[in-house]
C-alpha positions in Angstrom: 0.0 0.0 0.0 1.4 3.4 -1.0 1.3 6.2 1.6 2.3 9.0 -0.8 1.8 8.6 -4.5 4.4 9.1 -7.2 3.6 11.2 -10.2 2.1 10.0 -13.4 0.6 11.8 -16.4 -3.0 11.0 -15.4 -2.8 11.9 -11.8 -5.8 13.8 -10.3 -4.2 14.6 -7.0 -1.9 17.3 -5.6 0.4 16.8 -2.5 2.6 19.4 -0.9 3.9 20.6 2.4 2.6 24.1 2.1 -1.0 25.3 2.5 -0.8 26.7 -1.0 -1.4 23.2 -2.3 -5.0 23.2 -1.0 -6.4 25.8 -3.6 -5.5 23.3 -6.3 -8.8 21.6 -5.5 -10.3 24.3 -7.7 -8.5 22.9 -10.7 -10.8 20.8 -13.0 -8.6 17.8 -13.0 -7.8 17.7 -9.3 -10.1 15.6 -7.0 -7.7 15.4 -4.0 -5.5 18.1 -2.6 -3.4 17.3 0.4 -1.2 19.4 2.7 1.2 17.0 4.2 2.1 17.7 7.8 3.1 16.0 11.0 1.5 16.9 14.3 3.8 19.0 16.4 4.6 17.7 19.9 2.1 19.9 21.7 -0.7 18.9 19.4 0.2 15.2 19.6 0.1 15.5 23.4 -3.3 17.1 23.4 -4.6 14.4 21.1 -3.3 11.6 23.3 -4.9 13.3 26.3 -8.3 13.2 24.7 -8.0 9.5 23.9 -6.5 8.5 27.3 -9.9 8.2 29.1 -12.9 5.9 28.4 -15.2 8.7 27.3 -15.7 9.0 23.5 -15.9 12.4 21.7 -18.7 13.3 19.3 -18.8 17.0 18.6 -20.6 18.8 15.8 -20.7 22.5 15.0 -22.3 24.4 12.2 -21.7 28.1 12.0 -18.9 30.6 11.9 -15.4 29.6 13.1 -14.5 31.7 16.1 -14.5 32.0 19.9 -18.0 30.6 20.3 -17.0 27.5 18.3 -13.9 27.0 20.4 -15.8 27.4 23.7 -18.3 24.9 22.6 -15.7 22.4 21.6 -13.8 23.0 24.9 -16.9 22.0 26.8 -17.1 18.7 25.0 -13.5 17.6 25.1 -12.8 14.6 27.4 -9.7 16.3 28.7 -10.3 20.1 28.2 -7.4 21.1 30.5 -5.0 19.5 28.1 -6.8 20.5 24.9 -5.5 23.9 24.1 -3.3 22.9 21.1 -6.1 20.8 19.7 -8.6 23.7 20.0 -6.1 26.0 18.3 -5.6 23.6 15.4 -9.3 23.0 14.8 -9.9 26.7 14.8 -7.0 27.4 12.4 -8.2 24.7 10.0 -11.8 26.0 10.2 -10.8 29.6 9.5 -8.7 28.5 6.6 -11.6 26.5 5.2 -13.9 29.5 5.5 -11.4 31.7 3.8 -10.7 29.2 1.0 -14.4 28.7 0.1 -15.5 32.3 0.9 -18.1 31.3 3.4 -19.0 32.2 7.0 -20.6 28.9 7.7 -18.7 25.7 8.3 -20.0 22.3 9.3 -17.4 20.7 11.6 -17.4 17.2 13.2 -14.7 15.9 15.6 -15.2 12.4 16.8 -13.5 9.3 18.1 -14.1 6.1 16.2 -13.4 2.5 17.3 -14.5 1.0 14.0 -14.6 1.9 10.3 -17.2 4.7 9.8 -17.5 4.0 6.1 -15.6 0.7 5.4 -16.8 0.4 1.8 -15.1 2.5 -0.9 -17.6 5.2 -1.9 -17.9 8.8 -3.2 -19.4 11.7 -1.3 -22.4 13.4 -2.8 -21.4 16.8 -1.4 -19.1 19.3 -3.2 -16.0 19.0 -1.1 -14.9 17.9 2.4 -11.7 18.4 4.3 -10.6 15.5 6.5 -7.7 15.1 8.9 -6.9 12.2 11.2 -5.3 13.1 14.5 -4.8 9.5 15.7 -5.3 6.0 14.3 -5.2 5.0 10.7 -5.9 7.7 8.1 -8.4 7.5 5.2 -7.7 5.3 2.2 -8.3 6.4 -1.4 -8.1 5.1 -4.9 -6.5 6.7 -8.0 -9.0 6.7 -10.9 -7.2 4.0 -12.9 -7.9 1.5 -10.0 -11.7 2.2 -9.8 -14.5 0.3 -11.3 -17.3 2.9 -10.8 -20.0 0.4 -11.9 -19.4 -1.2 -8.4 -20.2 2.0 -6.4 -23.4 2.5 -4.5 -25.4 0.0 -2.5 -23.9 -3.5 -2.5 -25.5 -6.0 -4.8 -24.5 -9.5 -5.9 -24.5 -8.4 -9.6 -22.2 -5.5 -9.1 -18.5 -5.8 -9.9 -15.7 -5.1 -7.4 -15.0 -1.4 -6.9 -11.3 -1.9 -6.6 -9.8 -2.9 -10.0 -6.3 -3.0 -8.6 -5.9 -3.8 -4.9 -2.2 -2.9 -5.0 -3.1 0.7 -6.0 -5.0 1.5 -2.7 -3.3 4.5 -1.1 -3.5 6.0 2.3 -3.2 9.4 3.8 -0.9 10.0 6.8 -1.9 11.2 10.3 -1.9 15.0 10.3 -2.5 15.4 6.6 -5.1 18.0 5.6 -7.0 16.5 2.7 -9.6 18.2 0.5 -11.7 15.5 -1.2 -13.8 16.6 -4.1 -17.2 14.9 -4.3 -19.9 14.4 -6.9 -21.7 17.5 -5.7 -19.0 19.7 -7.2 -20.3 21.3 -10.4 -18.5 19.6 -13.3 -17.3 16.7 -11.2 -20.5 14.7 -11.0 -18.9 11.5 -12.3 -15.5 11.9 -10.8 -15.9 12.2 -7.0 -12.9 10.9 -5.2 -13.3 7.2 -4.2 -12.3 6.7 -0.6 -13.1 4.8 2.6 -12.4 4.7 6.3 -9.8 2.2 7.5 -10.5 -0.4 10.1 -8.6 0.4 13.3 -6.7 -2.4 15.1 -8.3 -4.1 18.1 -8.3 -1.6 21.0 -7.3 1.3 18.7 -9.3 4.5 18.4 -9.2 7.1 15.6 -9.7 10.8 16.2 -11.1 12.3 13.0 -11.9 15.9 12.0 -14.2 16.6 9.0 -15.2 20.0 7.7 -17.8 20.9 5.1 -18.1 24.5 3.8 -21.4 26.3 3.5 
């Protein structure tokens, strides 16, 4: 399984270590734009603190990113006293998302997962979503040449396998900021990025952040 893809002439993804890679999602051919990053020590420590106890986290916000959002999230964190770096990171990402898509409203979900949320490869019907994994295995995705789109949708015995080349399955890294273009993006109706949630190991939990503009 490849973590970071090599280039080829038909690629529909953009990876980089600077935030300037994210606006490439507006390019017609790009369905995945990823800012590669590693969690800094303070953020990694804050994430571990949230996962240390038995209480799960399921937080949702829809509105403007700002102090009210941060205060609401702080009240929901399992370990709020150790969560400052995580609060700052979520706020920074939300503000960047609002700026990039010129909107005052962001839908944000931060949750812990002990199983695969969407274990089957699929496409999103929305326009675009940003995802980042703070802990646990990160999202898997398929380059277009490895997809049989006739297999997408509800499972049925007559449908072919979605994955045309199992060796082509690729995976994001913890910390990566990934913009996934869906079928709701005008002009991308038949080319939504095919992806899935990985299955955590026994006893492992994921901490996943997802943001939708508008």
